[in-house]
PyMOL commands that place a pseudoatom at each C-alpha (Angstrom):
pseudoatom trace, name=CA, resn=MET, resi=1, chain=A, elem=C, hetatm=0, pos=[0.000, 0.000, 0.000]
pseudoatom trace, name=CA, resn=SER, resi=2, chain=A, elem=C, hetatm=0, pos=[1.384, 3.405, -1.018]
pseudoatom trace, name=CA, resn=ASN, resi=3, chain=A, elem=C, hetatm=0, pos=[1.604, 6.503, 1.166]
pseudoatom trace, name=CA, resn=GLU, resi=4, chain=A, elem=C, hetatm=0, pos=[0.491, 8.674, -1.779]
pseudoatom trace, name=CA, resn=PRO, resi=5, chain=A, elem=C, hetatm=0, pos=[-2.894, 10.435, -1.340]
pseudoatom trace, name=CA, resn=SER, resi=6, chain=A, elem=C, hetatm=0, pos=[-5.680, 8.904, -3.369]
pseudoatom trace, name=CA, resn=ASN, resi=7, chain=A, elem=C, hetatm=0, pos=[-8.073, 10.766, -5.652]
pseudoatom trace, name=CA, resn=GLU, resi=8, chain=A, elem=C, hetatm=0, pos=[-10.704, 8.123, -4.973]
pseudoatom trace, name=CA, resn=PRO, resi=9, chain=A, elem=C, hetatm=0, pos=[-13.514, 8.821, -2.506]
pseudoatom trace, name=CA, resn=PRO, resi=10, chain=A, elem=C, hetatm=0, pos=[-13.031, 7.115, 0.868]
pseudoatom trace, name=CA, resn=SER, resi=11, chain=A, elem=C, hetatm=0, pos=[-14.271, 3.557, 1.003]
pseudoatom trace, name=CA, resn=GLY, resi=12, chain=A, elem=C, hetatm=0, pos=[-16.539, 2.116, 3.636]
pseudoatom trace, name=CA, resn=ASN, resi=13, chain=A, elem=C, hetatm=0, pos=[-20.130, 2.703, 4.626]
pseudoatom trace, name=CA, resn=ASN, resi=14, chain=A, elem=C, hetatm=0, pos=[-19.889, 6.502, 4.391]
pseudoatom trace, name=CA, resn=ASN, resi=15, chain=A, elem=C, hetatm=0, pos=[-21.342, 7.558, 1.020]
pseudoatom trace, name=CA, resn=ASN, resi=16, chain=A, elem=C, hetatm=0, pos=[-21.431, 11.279, 1.826]
pseudoatom trace, name=CA, resn=GLY, resi=17, chain=A, elem=C, hetatm=0, pos=[-18.348, 11.969, -0.303]
pseudoatom trace, name=CA, resn=ASN, resi=18, chain=A, elem=C, hetatm=0, pos=[-19.839, 10.009, -3.192]
pseudoatom trace, name=CA, resn=GLY, resi=19, chain=A, elem=C, hetatm=0, pos=[-23.166, 11.831, -2.935]
pseudoatom trace, name=CA, resn=LYS, resi=20, chain=A, elem=C, hetatm=0, pos=[-21.416, 15.209, -2.891]
pseudoatom trace, name=CA, resn=ASN, resi=21, chain=A, elem=C, hetatm=0, pos=[-19.371, 14.220, -5.935]
pseudoatom trace, name=CA, resn=LYS, resi=22, chain=A, elem=C, hetatm=0, pos=[-22.525, 13.220, -7.799]
pseudoatom trace, name=CA, resn=VAL, resi=23, chain=A, elem=C, hetatm=0, pos=[-24.223, 16.526, -6.947]
pseudoatom trace, name=CA, resn=LEU, resi=24, chain=A, elem=C, hetatm=0, pos=[-21.142, 18.537, -7.941]
pseudoatom trace, name=CA, resn=GLY, resi=25, chain=A, elem=C, hetatm=0, pos=[-20.858, 16.570, -11.173]
pseudoatom trace, name=CA, resn=ALA, resi=26, chain=A, elem=C, hetatm=0, pos=[-24.515, 17.188, -12.006]
pseudoatom trace, name=CA, resn=LEU, resi=27, chain=A, elem=C, hetatm=0, pos=[-24.180, 20.878, -11.167]
pseudoatom trace, name=CA, resn=SER, resi=28, chain=A, elem=C, hetatm=0, pos=[-21.084, 21.195, -13.307]
pseudoatom trace, name=CA, resn=GLY, resi=29, chain=A, elem=C, hetatm=0, pos=[-22.925, 19.561, -16.193]
pseudoatom trace, name=CA, resn=ALA, resi=30, chain=A, elem=C, hetatm=0, pos=[-25.890, 21.899, -15.760]
pseudoatom trace, name=CA, resn=VAL, resi=31, chain=A, elem=C, hetatm=0, pos=[-23.679, 24.993, -15.711]
pseudoatom trace, name=CA, resn=LYS, resi=32, chain=A, elem=C, hetatm=0, pos=[-21.897, 23.814, -18.854]
pseudoatom trace, name=CA, resn=ALA, resi=33, chain=A, elem=C, hetatm=0, pos=[-25.237, 23.172, -20.568]
pseudoatom trace, name=CA, resn=VAL, resi=34, chain=A, elem=C, hetatm=0, pos=[-26.469, 26.664, -19.700]
pseudoatom trace, name=CA, resn=GLY, resi=35, chain=A, elem=C, hetatm=0, pos=[-23.242, 28.179, -21.016]
pseudoatom trace, name=CA, resn=ASP, resi=36, chain=A, elem=C, hetatm=0, pos=[-23.483, 26.158, -24.221]
pseudoatom trace, name=CA, resn=LYS, resi=37, chain=A, elem=C, hetatm=0, pos=[-27.113, 27.232, -24.708]
pseudoatom trace, name=CA, resn=ALA, resi=38, chain=A, elem=C, hetatm=0, pos=[-26.184, 30.884, -24.135]
pseudoatom trace, name=CA, resn=LYS, resi=39, chain=A, elem=C, hetatm=0, pos=[-23.430, 30.647, -26.744]
pseudoatom trace, name=CA, resn=GLU, resi=40, chain=A, elem=C, hetatm=0, pos=[-25.832, 28.968, -29.171]
pseudoatom trace, name=CA, resn=LEU, resi=41, chain=A, elem=C, hetatm=0, pos=[-28.470, 31.679, -28.696]
pseudoatom trace, name=CA, resn=ASP, resi=42, chain=A, elem=C, hetatm=0, pos=[-25.865, 34.417, -29.037]
pseudoatom trace, name=CA, resn=SER, resi=43, chain=A, elem=C, hetatm=0, pos=[-24.604, 32.990, -32.310]
pseudoatom trace, name=CA, resn=LYS, resi=44, chain=A, elem=C, hetatm=0, pos=[-28.173, 32.763, -33.658]
pseudoatom trace, name=CA, resn=LEU, resi=45, chain=A, elem=C, hetatm=0, pos=[-29.573, 36.023, -32.286]
pseudoatom trace, name=CA, resn=HIS, resi=46, chain=A, elem=C, hetatm=0, pos=[-26.374, 38.112, -31.950]
pseudoatom trace, name=CA, resn=VAL, resi=47, chain=A, elem=C, hetatm=0, pos=[-27.362, 39.173, -28.423]
pseudoatom trace, name=CA, resn=THR, resi=48, chain=A, elem=C, hetatm=0, pos=[-23.880, 40.382, -27.498]
pseudoatom trace, name=CA, resn=GLU, resi=49, chain=A, elem=C, hetatm=0, pos=[-23.519, 42.540, -30.609]
pseudoatom trace, name=CA, resn=LYS, resi=50, chain=A, elem=C, hetatm=0, pos=[-27.026, 43.999, -30.256]
pseudoatom trace, name=CA, resn=THR, resi=51, chain=A, elem=C, hetatm=0, pos=[-26.398, 44.790, -26.579]
pseudoatom trace, name=CA, resn=LYS, resi=52, chain=A, elem=C, hetatm=0, pos=[-23.125, 46.508, -27.475]
pseudoatom trace, name=CA, resn=GLN, resi=53, chain=A, elem=C, hetatm=0, pos=[-24.837, 48.584, -30.188]
pseudoatom trace, name=CA, resn=ALA, resi=54, chain=A, elem=C, hetatm=0, pos=[-27.706, 49.553, -27.880]
pseudoatom trace, name=CA, resn=THR, resi=55, chain=A, elem=C, hetatm=0, pos=[-25.267, 50.582, -25.145]
pseudoatom trace, name=CA, resn=GLU, resi=56, chain=A, elem=C, hetatm=0, pos=[-23.273, 52.707, -27.581]
pseudoatom trace, name=CA, resn=ALA, resi=57, chain=A, elem=C, hetatm=0, pos=[-26.516, 54.374, -28.773]
pseudoatom trace, name=CA, resn=VAL, resi=58, chain=A, elem=C, hetatm=0, pos=[-27.541, 55.184, -25.186]
pseudoatom trace, name=CA, resn=ILE, resi=59, chain=A, elem=C, hetatm=0, pos=[-24.114, 56.674, -24.445]
pseudoatom trace, name=CA, resn=GLN, resi=60, chain=A, elem=C, hetatm=0, pos=[-24.225, 58.755, -27.633]
pseudoatom trace, name=CA, resn=LYS, resi=61, chain=A, elem=C, hetatm=0, pos=[-27.724, 60.040, -26.822]
pseudoatom trace, name=CA, resn=GLY, resi=62, chain=A, elem=C, hetatm=0, pos=[-26.597, 60.910, -23.310]
pseudoatom trace, name=CA, resn=LYS, resi=63, chain=A, elem=C, hetatm=0, pos=[-23.694, 62.908, -24.727]
pseudoatom trace, name=CA, resn=GLU, resi=64, chain=A, elem=C, hetatm=0, pos=[-26.071, 64.764, -27.081]
pseudoatom trace, name=CA, resn=ILE, resi=65, chain=A, elem=C, hetatm=0, pos=[-28.442, 65.641, -24.238]
pseudoatom trace, name=CA, resn=ASP, resi=66, chain=A, elem=C, hetatm=0, pos=[-25.536, 66.719, -22.027]
pseudoatom trace, name=CA, resn=GLY, resi=67, chain=A, elem=C, hetatm=0, pos=[-24.247, 68.916, -24.852]
pseudoatom trace, name=CA, resn=LYS, resi=68, chain=A, elem=C, hetatm=0, pos=[-27.607, 70.691, -25.067]
pseudoatom trace, name=CA, resn=LEU, resi=69, chain=A, elem=C, hetatm=0, pos=[-28.470, 70.922, -21.380]
pseudoatom trace, name=CA, resn=HIS, resi=70, chain=A, elem=C, hetatm=0, pos=[-24.981, 70.944, -19.792]
pseudoatom trace, name=CA, resn=ILE, resi=71, chain=A, elem=C, hetatm=0, pos=[-26.049, 68.424, -17.153]
pseudoatom trace, name=CA, resn=SER, resi=72, chain=A, elem=C, hetatm=0, pos=[-22.488, 67.340, -16.282]
pseudoatom trace, name=CA, resn=GLU, resi=73, chain=A, elem=C, hetatm=0, pos=[-21.371, 70.925, -15.745]
pseudoatom trace, name=CA, resn=LYS, resi=74, chain=A, elem=C, hetatm=0, pos=[-24.413, 71.782, -13.622]
pseudoatom trace, name=CA, resn=THR, resi=75, chain=A, elem=C, hetatm=0, pos=[-23.987, 68.642, -11.537]
pseudoatom trace, name=CA, resn=LYS, resi=76, chain=A, elem=C, hetatm=0, pos=[-20.309, 69.435, -10.929]
pseudoatom trace, name=CA, resn=LYS, resi=77, chain=A, elem=C, hetatm=0, pos=[-21.152, 73.001, -9.860]
pseudoatom trace, name=CA, resn=ALA, resi=78, chain=A, elem=C, hetatm=0, pos=[-23.852, 71.732, -7.503]
pseudoatom trace, name=CA, resn=ALA, resi=79, chain=A, elem=C, hetatm=0, pos=[-21.468, 69.178, -5.988]
pseudoatom trace, name=CA, resn=ASP, resi=80, chain=A, elem=C, hetatm=0, pos=[-18.818, 71.880, -5.527]
pseudoatom trace, name=CA, resn=GLY, resi=81, chain=A, elem=C, hetatm=0, pos=[-21.399, 74.071, -3.783]
pseudoatom trace, name=CA, resn=ILE, resi=82, chain=A, elem=C, hetatm=0, pos=[-22.366, 71.255, -1.454]
pseudoatom trace, name=CA, resn=GLY, resi=83, chain=A, elem=C, hetatm=0, pos=[-18.704, 70.623, -0.646]
pseudoatom trace, name=CA, resn=ASP, resi=84, chain=A, elem=C, hetatm=0, pos=[-18.196, 74.299, 0.205]
pseudoatom trace, name=CA, resn=ALA, resi=85, chain=A, elem=C, hetatm=0, pos=[-21.266, 74.329, 2.457]
pseudoatom trace, name=CA, resn=VAL, resi=86, chain=A, elem=C, hetatm=0, pos=[-20.118, 71.202, 4.301]
pseudoatom trace, name=CA, resn=LYS, resi=87, chain=A, elem=C, hetatm=0, pos=[-16.656, 72.720, 4.837]
pseudoatom trace, name=CA, resn=LYS, resi=88, chain=A, elem=C, hetatm=0, pos=[-18.135, 75.967, 6.177]
pseudoatom trace, name=CA, resn=GLY, resi=89, chain=A, elem=C, hetatm=0, pos=[-20.452, 74.013, 8.471]
pseudoatom trace, name=CA, resn=SER, resi=90, chain=A, elem=C, hetatm=0, pos=[-17.670, 71.820, 9.831]
pseudoatom trace, name=CA, resn=ASP, resi=91, chain=A, elem=C, hetatm=0, pos=[-15.439, 74.885, 10.356]
pseudoatom trace, name=CA, resn=PHE, resi=92, chain=A, elem=C, hetatm=0, pos=[-18.275, 76.547, 12.286]
pseudoatom trace, name=CA, resn=VAL, resi=93, chain=A, elem=C, hetatm=0, pos=[-18.791, 73.480, 14.496]
pseudoatom trace, name=CA, resn=ALA, resi=94, chain=A, elem=C, hetatm=0, pos=[-15.037, 73.106, 15.065]
pseudoatom trace, name=CA, resn=GLU, resi=95, chain=A, elem=C, hetatm=0, pos=[-14.816, 76.757, 16.138]
pseudoatom trace, name=CA, resn=LYS, resi=96, chain=A, elem=C, hetatm=0, pos=[-17.732, 76.353, 18.576]
pseudoatom trace, name=CA, resn=LEU, resi=97, chain=A, elem=C, hetatm=0, pos=[-16.173, 73.234, 20.114]
pseudoatom trace, name=CA, resn=LYS, resi=98, chain=A, elem=C, hetatm=0, pos=[-12.819, 74.858, 20.829]
pseudoatom trace, name=CA, resn=PRO, resi=99, chain=A, elem=C, hetatm=0, pos=[-12.095, 75.581, 24.481]
pseudoatom trace, name=CA, resn=LYS, resi=100, chain=A, elem=C, hetatm=0, pos=[-12.546, 79.260, 25.396]
pseudoatom trace, name=CA, resn=ASP, resi=101, chain=A, elem=C, hetatm=0, pos=[-8.810, 79.785, 25.959]
pseudoatom trace, name=CA, resn=GLN, resi=102, chain=A, elem=C, hetatm=0, pos=[-8.023, 78.707, 22.333]
pseudoatom trace, name=CA, resn=LYS, resi=103, chain=A, elem=C, hetatm=0, pos=[-10.505, 81.043, 20.629]
for i in range(1, 103): cmd.bond("trace and resi %d" % i, "trace and resi %d" % (i + 1))
show_as sticks, trace
zoom trace
Protein backbone atom coordinates (compact mmCIF):
# COMPACT_ATOMS: atom_id res chain seq x y z
CA MET A 1 0.00 0.00 0.00
CA SER A 2 1.38 3.40 -1.02
CA ASN A 3 1.60 6.50 1.17
CA GLU A 4 0.49 8.67 -1.78
CA PRO A 5 -2.89 10.44 -1.34
CA SER A 6 -5.68 8.90 -3.37
CA ASN A 7 -8.07 10.77 -5.65
CA GLU A 8 -10.70 8.12 -4.97
CA PRO A 9 -13.51 8.82 -2.51
CA PRO A 10 -13.03 7.12 0.87
CA SER A 11 -14.27 3.56 1.00
CA GLY A 12 -16.54 2.12 3.64
CA ASN A 13 -20.13 2.70 4.63
CA ASN A 14 -19.89 6.50 4.39
CA ASN A 15 -21.34 7.56 1.02
CA ASN A 16 -21.43 11.28 1.83
CA GLY A 17 -18.35 11.97 -0.30
CA ASN A 18 -19.84 10.01 -3.19
CA GLY A 19 -23.17 11.83 -2.94
CA LYS A 20 -21.42 15.21 -2.89
CA ASN A 21 -19.37 14.22 -5.93
CA LYS A 22 -22.53 13.22 -7.80
CA VAL A 23 -24.22 16.53 -6.95
CA LEU A 24 -21.14 18.54 -7.94
CA GLY A 25 -20.86 16.57 -11.17
CA ALA A 26 -24.52 17.19 -12.01
CA LEU A 27 -24.18 20.88 -11.17
CA SER A 28 -21.08 21.19 -13.31
CA GLY A 29 -22.93 19.56 -16.19
CA ALA A 30 -25.89 21.90 -15.76
CA VAL A 31 -23.68 24.99 -15.71
CA LYS A 32 -21.90 23.81 -18.85
CA ALA A 33 -25.24 23.17 -20.57
CA VAL A 34 -26.47 26.66 -19.70
CA GLY A 35 -23.24 28.18 -21.02
CA ASP A 36 -23.48 26.16 -24.22
CA LYS A 37 -27.11 27.23 -24.71
CA ALA A 38 -26.18 30.88 -24.14
CA LYS A 39 -23.43 30.65 -26.74
CA GLU A 40 -25.83 28.97 -29.17
CA LEU A 41 -28.47 31.68 -28.70
CA ASP A 42 -25.86 34.42 -29.04
CA SER A 43 -24.60 32.99 -32.31
CA LYS A 44 -28.17 32.76 -33.66
CA LEU A 45 -29.57 36.02 -32.29
CA HIS A 46 -26.37 38.11 -31.95
CA VAL A 47 -27.36 39.17 -28.42
CA THR A 48 -23.88 40.38 -27.50
CA GLU A 49 -23.52 42.54 -30.61
CA LYS A 50 -27.03 44.00 -30.26
CA THR A 51 -26.40 44.79 -26.58
CA LYS A 52 -23.12 46.51 -27.48
CA GLN A 53 -24.84 48.58 -30.19
CA ALA A 54 -27.71 49.55 -27.88
CA THR A 55 -25.27 50.58 -25.15
CA GLU A 56 -23.27 52.71 -27.58
CA ALA A 57 -26.52 54.37 -28.77
CA VAL A 58 -27.54 55.18 -25.19
CA ILE A 59 -24.11 56.67 -24.45
CA GLN A 60 -24.22 58.76 -27.63
CA LYS A 61 -27.72 60.04 -26.82
CA GLY A 62 -26.60 60.91 -23.31
CA LYS A 63 -23.69 62.91 -24.73
CA GLU A 64 -26.07 64.76 -27.08
CA ILE A 65 -28.44 65.64 -24.24
CA ASP A 66 -25.54 66.72 -22.03
CA GLY A 67 -24.25 68.92 -24.85
CA LYS A 68 -27.61 70.69 -25.07
CA LEU A 69 -28.47 70.92 -21.38
CA HIS A 70 -24.98 70.94 -19.79
CA ILE A 71 -26.05 68.42 -17.15
CA SER A 72 -22.49 67.34 -16.28
CA GLU A 73 -21.37 70.92 -15.74
CA LYS A 74 -24.41 71.78 -13.62
CA THR A 75 -23.99 68.64 -11.54
CA LYS A 76 -20.31 69.43 -10.93
CA LYS A 77 -21.15 73.00 -9.86
CA ALA A 78 -23.85 71.73 -7.50
CA ALA A 79 -21.47 69.18 -5.99
CA ASP A 80 -18.82 71.88 -5.53
CA GLY A 81 -21.40 74.07 -3.78
CA ILE A 82 -22.37 71.25 -1.45
CA GLY A 83 -18.70 70.62 -0.65
CA ASP A 84 -18.20 74.30 0.20
CA ALA A 85 -21.27 74.33 2.46
CA VAL A 86 -20.12 71.20 4.30
CA LYS A 87 -16.66 72.72 4.84
CA LYS A 88 -18.14 75.97 6.18
CA GLY A 89 -20.45 74.01 8.47
CA SER A 90 -17.67 71.82 9.83
CA ASP A 91 -15.44 74.89 10.36
CA PHE A 92 -18.28 76.55 12.29
CA VAL A 93 -18.79 73.48 14.50
CA ALA A 94 -15.04 73.11 15.06
CA GLU A 95 -14.82 76.76 16.14
CA LYS A 96 -17.73 76.35 18.58
CA LEU A 97 -16.17 73.23 20.11
CA LYS A 98 -12.82 74.86 20.83
CA PRO A 99 -12.09 75.58 24.48
CA LYS A 100 -12.55 79.26 25.40
CA ASP A 101 -8.81 79.79 25.96
CA GLN A 102 -8.02 78.71 22.33
CA LYS A 103 -10.51 81.04 20.63
